[in-house]
C-alpha positions as CSV (number, residue, x, y, z in Angstrom):
1,M,24.8,-17.8,1.4
2,V,21.8,-19.8,2.5
3,S,21.3,-22.8,0.3
4,G,17.8,-23.8,-1.1
5,A,15.0,-21.3,-1.7
6,S,15.8,-17.7,-2.6
7,A,15.0,-14.9,-0.2
8,G,12.0,-14.0,-2.5
9,E,10.6,-17.5,-2.3
10,R,11.0,-17.7,1.5
11,V,9.2,-14.4,2.0
12,G,6.4,-15.4,-0.4
13,G,6.1,-18.7,1.2
14,L,5.3,-17.7,4.7
15,L,1.8,-17.9,5.9
16,S,-0.5,-15.0,6.6
17,G,-3.5,-14.9,8.8
18,A,-5.7,-15.6,5.9
19,D,-3.7,-18.5,4.9
20,I,-3.8,-20.0,8.3
21,R,-7.5,-19.7,8.6
22,A,-7.9,-21.2,5.1
23,I,-5.9,-24.2,6.0
24,A,-7.7,-24.7,9.3
25,A,-11.0,-24.5,7.4
26,A,-9.9,-27.0,4.8
27,L,-8.9,-29.4,7.7
28,D,-12.0,-28.6,9.6
29,L,-9.9,-27.6,12.5
30,R,-11.0,-25.8,15.5
31,P,-8.1,-24.7,17.8
32,T,-8.2,-26.1,21.2
33,K,-6.9,-25.0,24.5
34,K,-6.1,-28.6,25.5
35,R,-3.3,-28.9,22.9
36,G,-2.2,-25.3,23.2
37,Q,-3.3,-24.5,19.6
38,N,-2.5,-20.8,19.2
39,F,-1.1,-20.4,15.7
40,L,1.4,-17.8,14.5
41,V,-0.2,-15.6,11.8
42,D,2.4,-12.9,11.5
43,P,5.3,-13.5,9.0
44,N,7.4,-10.8,10.5
45,T,7.4,-12.6,13.7
46,V,8.4,-15.8,12.0
47,R,11.4,-14.1,10.5
48,R,12.3,-12.8,13.9
49,L,12.2,-16.1,15.5
50,V,14.2,-17.7,12.8
51,R,16.8,-14.9,13.1
52,L,16.9,-15.1,17.0
53,A,17.3,-19.0,16.8
54,G,20.5,-18.3,14.6
55,V,19.5,-21.0,12.2
56,G,21.8,-21.4,9.3
57,P,22.4,-23.7,6.2
58,D,24.3,-26.3,8.1
59,D,21.8,-26.7,10.9
60,V,19.3,-29.5,11.5
61,V,16.5,-28.1,13.5
62,L,13.9,-30.0,15.8
63,E,10.5,-28.1,15.8
64,V,7.9,-29.3,18.4
65,G,4.2,-28.6,17.8
66,P,4.6,-27.1,14.2
67,G,0.8,-26.9,14.0
68,L,-0.2,-25.5,10.5
69,G,3.4,-24.7,9.6
70,S,4.0,-21.0,10.2
71,L,7.3,-21.4,11.8
72,T,8.2,-24.6,9.9
73,L,8.2,-22.6,6.6
74,G,10.5,-20.0,8.0
75,L,12.9,-22.7,9.4
76,L,12.9,-24.6,6.1
77,G,14.0,-21.5,4.3
78,A,17.1,-21.2,6.5
79,A,18.1,-24.7,7.7
80,R,19.6,-27.8,6.1
81,R,16.8,-30.0,7.4
82,V,13.9,-29.7,9.8
83,V,12.4,-32.3,11.9
84,A,8.9,-31.4,12.9
85,V,7.2,-33.4,15.7
86,E,3.3,-33.0,15.8
87,V,1.0,-35.1,18.1
88,D,-2.1,-34.3,16.0
89,P,-2.3,-36.8,13.1
90,P,-4.4,-34.5,10.7
91,L,-1.9,-31.6,11.2
92,A,1.0,-33.8,10.8
93,A,-0.4,-35.3,7.6
94,A,-1.1,-31.9,6.1
95,L,2.3,-30.3,6.8
96,P,4.4,-31.8,4.0
97,A,1.8,-30.7,1.4
98,T,1.7,-27.2,2.8
99,A,5.5,-26.9,2.6
100,A,5.6,-28.1,-1.0
101,A,2.8,-25.8,-2.0
102,R,4.4,-22.8,-0.4
103,L,8.1,-23.4,-0.9
104,G,8.3,-25.8,-3.8
105,P,9.4,-29.6,-3.6
106,A,13.1,-28.9,-3.4
107,V,12.9,-27.0,-0.2
108,A,9.9,-29.0,1.2
109,G,12.1,-32.1,0.7
110,R,14.2,-31.0,3.7
111,L,11.2,-31.6,6.0
112,T,10.6,-34.6,8.1
113,V,7.3,-34.8,10.0
114,L,7.0,-37.3,13.0
115,T,3.6,-38.0,14.4
116,E,4.8,-38.4,17.9
117,D,4.2,-37.1,21.5
118,A,7.2,-35.0,22.1
119,L,7.0,-35.7,25.9
120,R,8.2,-39.2,25.1
121,L,10.5,-38.4,22.1
122,G,13.9,-39.9,22.1
123,P,17.0,-40.4,19.9
124,A,15.6,-43.5,18.3
125,D,12.6,-41.5,17.1
126,L,14.9,-39.1,15.4
127,S,16.9,-41.8,13.5
128,P,17.3,-41.2,9.6
129,S,14.1,-43.3,8.8
130,P,12.0,-43.4,11.9
131,E,8.7,-45.3,12.0
132,G,5.9,-42.9,11.6
133,A,7.9,-40.3,9.6
134,N,6.0,-38.4,6.9
135,T,8.3,-36.8,4.3
136,L,7.8,-35.5,0.8
137,A,8.1,-38.3,-1.7
138,G,11.7,-39.0,-2.6
139,A,13.2,-37.1,0.3
140,E,15.6,-39.1,2.3
141,P,17.4,-37.6,5.4
142,A,21.1,-38.3,5.9
143,A,22.4,-40.6,8.6
144,E,24.3,-37.7,10.4
145,D,21.2,-35.5,10.6
146,A,20.7,-35.6,14.3
147,P,19.1,-32.3,15.3
148,G,21.4,-29.8,17.0
149,V,18.9,-26.8,17.3
150,L,15.5,-26.7,19.0
151,A,13.2,-24.0,17.6
152,A,9.6,-24.3,18.7
153,N,6.4,-22.5,19.9
154,L,5.9,-24.9,22.8
155,P,2.5,-25.8,24.1
156,Y,2.2,-23.6,27.1
157,N,0.5,-26.1,29.3
158,I,3.5,-28.6,29.1
159,A,6.3,-26.2,28.1
160,V,8.7,-26.8,31.2
161,P,8.6,-30.7,31.3
162,L,8.7,-30.7,27.5
163,L,11.9,-28.5,27.3
164,L,13.7,-30.3,30.1
165,G,12.7,-33.8,28.9
166,L,14.1,-33.0,25.4
167,L,17.4,-31.8,26.8
168,A,17.6,-34.9,29.0
169,R,16.7,-37.3,26.2
170,V,18.1,-35.7,23.0
171,P,21.8,-34.9,23.7
172,S,22.4,-33.7,20.1
173,I,20.4,-30.6,20.9
174,Q,23.1,-28.0,21.6
175,R,21.2,-24.7,21.5
176,G,17.8,-23.4,20.8
177,L,15.0,-20.8,21.0
178,V,11.6,-21.6,22.4
179,M,8.5,-19.6,22.8
180,V,6.6,-20.0,26.1
181,Q,4.2,-18.1,28.3
182,A,6.0,-14.9,29.4
183,E,5.7,-15.8,33.1
184,V,7.4,-19.2,32.4
185,A,10.1,-17.5,30.3
186,D,10.9,-15.4,33.5
187,R,11.1,-18.5,35.6
188,L,13.3,-20.3,33.2
189,T,15.8,-17.5,33.0
190,S,15.9,-16.0,36.5
191,P,19.0,-15.9,38.6
192,P,19.2,-17.1,42.2
193,G,17.6,-14.8,44.7
194,S,15.0,-13.3,42.3
195,R,11.3,-13.4,43.0
196,V,10.5,-16.0,40.4
197,Y,13.6,-18.2,40.6
198,G,12.5,-21.8,41.2
199,V,12.7,-25.4,40.1
200,P,12.6,-24.6,36.4
201,S,15.3,-22.1,36.7
202,V,17.7,-24.6,38.5
203,K,16.8,-27.7,36.4
204,L,17.3,-25.8,33.1
205,A,20.6,-24.5,34.4
206,W,21.8,-28.2,34.7
207,Y,21.6,-28.5,31.0
208,A,22.3,-25.1,29.6
209,E,22.8,-21.4,30.0
210,A,19.6,-19.6,29.3
211,R,18.6,-16.0,28.8
212,S,15.5,-14.1,27.9
213,A,15.4,-13.1,24.1
214,G,12.4,-10.9,24.2
215,L,8.5,-10.8,24.1
216,V,6.0,-11.7,21.5
217,P,2.6,-9.8,21.5
218,R,-0.6,-11.6,21.7
219,S,-1.9,-10.1,18.4
220,V,0.4,-12.3,16.3
221,F,-1.6,-15.5,17.2
222,W,-4.9,-17.0,16.1
223,P,-6.9,-17.4,18.2
224,V,-5.5,-14.6,20.5
225,P,-4.3,-16.2,23.8
226,N,-5.1,-14.9,27.2
227,V,-1.5,-14.7,28.2
228,D,1.7,-13.0,26.9
229,S,4.6,-14.9,25.3
230,G,8.3,-14.8,25.9
231,L,11.3,-16.1,24.1
232,V,14.1,-18.1,25.8
233,A,17.4,-18.8,24.2
234,F,19.6,-21.4,25.5
235,A,23.1,-23.0,24.8
236,R,23.9,-26.4,26.2
237,R,26.9,-26.6,28.5
238,P,28.7,-29.5,30.3
239,A,26.7,-30.7,33.2
240,P,27.8,-29.3,36.5
241,A,28.0,-32.8,38.1
242,P,28.2,-36.4,36.9
243,E,24.9,-37.7,35.3
244,A,24.6,-40.2,38.1
245,L,24.0,-37.5,40.5
246,R,21.2,-35.8,38.5
247,A,18.3,-37.5,40.0
248,D,19.5,-36.7,43.5
249,V,20.3,-33.0,42.6
250,F,16.7,-32.7,41.1
251,A,15.2,-34.4,44.3
252,A,17.0,-31.8,46.4
253,V,15.8,-29.0,44.2
254,D,12.2,-30.3,44.4
255,G,12.5,-30.5,48.2
256,A,13.9,-27.1,48.7
257,F,11.2,-25.4,46.7
258,A,8.3,-27.4,48.0
259,Q,8.6,-25.2,51.1
260,R,9.9,-22.1,49.5
261,R,10.0,-19.9,52.6
262,K,11.7,-22.6,54.8
263,T,15.4,-22.9,55.5
264,L,17.2,-25.8,53.8
265,R,17.4,-27.4,57.4
266,T,13.7,-27.8,57.3
267,A,12.9,-28.2,53.7
268,L,15.5,-30.8,53.0
269,A,15.0,-32.9,56.1
270,G,13.0,-35.5,54.2
271,W,15.6,-35.7,51.4
272,A,18.5,-36.0,53.8
273,G,16.8,-38.0,56.5
274,S,16.6,-35.5,59.3
275,P,17.4,-31.8,60.1
276,A,20.7,-32.9,61.7
277,A,21.6,-34.8,58.6
278,V,21.0,-31.5,56.5
279,D,23.3,-29.7,58.8
280,R,26.1,-32.4,58.2
281,I,25.6,-32.6,54.4
282,A,25.4,-28.7,54.1
283,A,28.6,-28.3,56.1
284,A,30.4,-30.7,53.9
285,A,29.1,-29.0,50.8
286,G,30.1,-25.5,52.0
287,V,26.4,-24.4,52.0
288,D,24.6,-22.6,54.9
289,S,21.8,-25.0,56.2
290,G,20.0,-21.8,57.4
291,A,19.8,-20.5,53.8
292,R,16.6,-20.9,51.7
293,G,16.6,-22.8,48.6
294,E,16.0,-19.8,46.2
295,T,19.4,-18.5,47.1
296,L,21.3,-21.4,45.7
297,D,22.5,-21.9,42.2
298,V,22.7,-25.3,40.6
299,A,26.3,-25.8,41.5
300,A,25.4,-25.5,45.2
301,Y,22.6,-28.1,44.7
302,C,25.2,-30.4,43.0
303,R,27.6,-30.0,46.0
304,L,24.7,-31.0,48.3
305,A,23.9,-34.1,46.3
306,A,27.7,-35.0,46.2
307,A,28.1,-34.6,49.9
308,R,25.0,-36.8,50.6
309,A,26.2,-39.5,48.4
310,A,29.6,-39.4,50.3
311,Q,27.8,-39.8,53.7
312,P,28.6,-43.1,55.4
C-alpha cells in the first residue's frame, strides 16, 4: 500500500493543460526553446511515466527539470521523497506552493526543490539540508535520503551529457526512467552494429543496462514540440572496468566514432600513438584492428584501454 495521499487525492492533484497554462500565466512565463521548456499537460501520461519508472513508497526520486510540476505531483503521490532540481529560479520557487495546493501539506512535505544546474549537480548538493534547497515549511529530509531513482523529462538539447554526468557524479542513482528526444532514445539503447549505435550507446553501457520503454506523443506537451519523444529505462550495473580506466575508455570511444566509417587502425591512431600501436594494442585485447568502432561493445573498448595501459 502506497503511503501518503490516497489514490483519489493523487488523481485529483495532477495538472491538466488548463492548470499548466494558468500557472504559467500567473508566473508570466513564456516557454523557451533555450531551456527546452515543453511542459507535460496530460495526467494519463504522468501516471504512465510514474508506473514505468517503478516508483514505490520506499523510493527517493531525483527529478531534473520539473518545470511547472506535472511529473513532480505524480512522483510525490508514489515516492517517499522527491528531490526536484530546477535551474529557473521562478519555477523552483513556485513548485512547493503548487504541490501544497494540489496535494496538501503532508504529501507536499516530501518535496525538496534545489535551484541548481543539474549539469554540475553532485552528492554534496543532495545532502539532507543543501544550500539553496526550497522545501515546504516544517519539512526536513532524513539523512539517509540519497536519491536512488532518476525520473525526469530531460531538456532535449542537453539530455545525453546530463544523463551521463548524473550517473558519473551521483552513485546513489541505481535505476531510472528518462524522457528524451526519440532519436536520442534510439541512440542510447541501440546495440553494437546497429545504424544509430554510437558514443552515447557505449558510454551509457559503462554505467547501466538500458532499454527503450516506449514513445510519448507530441500532443501531450505545451507548447507542442517539433520532435517525437522516447522513454529510456535503465538499471545501474557494476562498471565493466576499473574506474581509473574510464577516461581512457571514453577517449577510445570518442576516437573510434569521430571517424565512423574508418577502421580502428585508422580511427584510433591518435589515441594509441600510431596505426602500428593500434595493431599491437588490439591484438593484446583480442580485438580486430580492421573492425569499425560501431561493431564493438563497451567490454571491447575496456579491453583496448587496459591493453594500452599495459603497454611498455
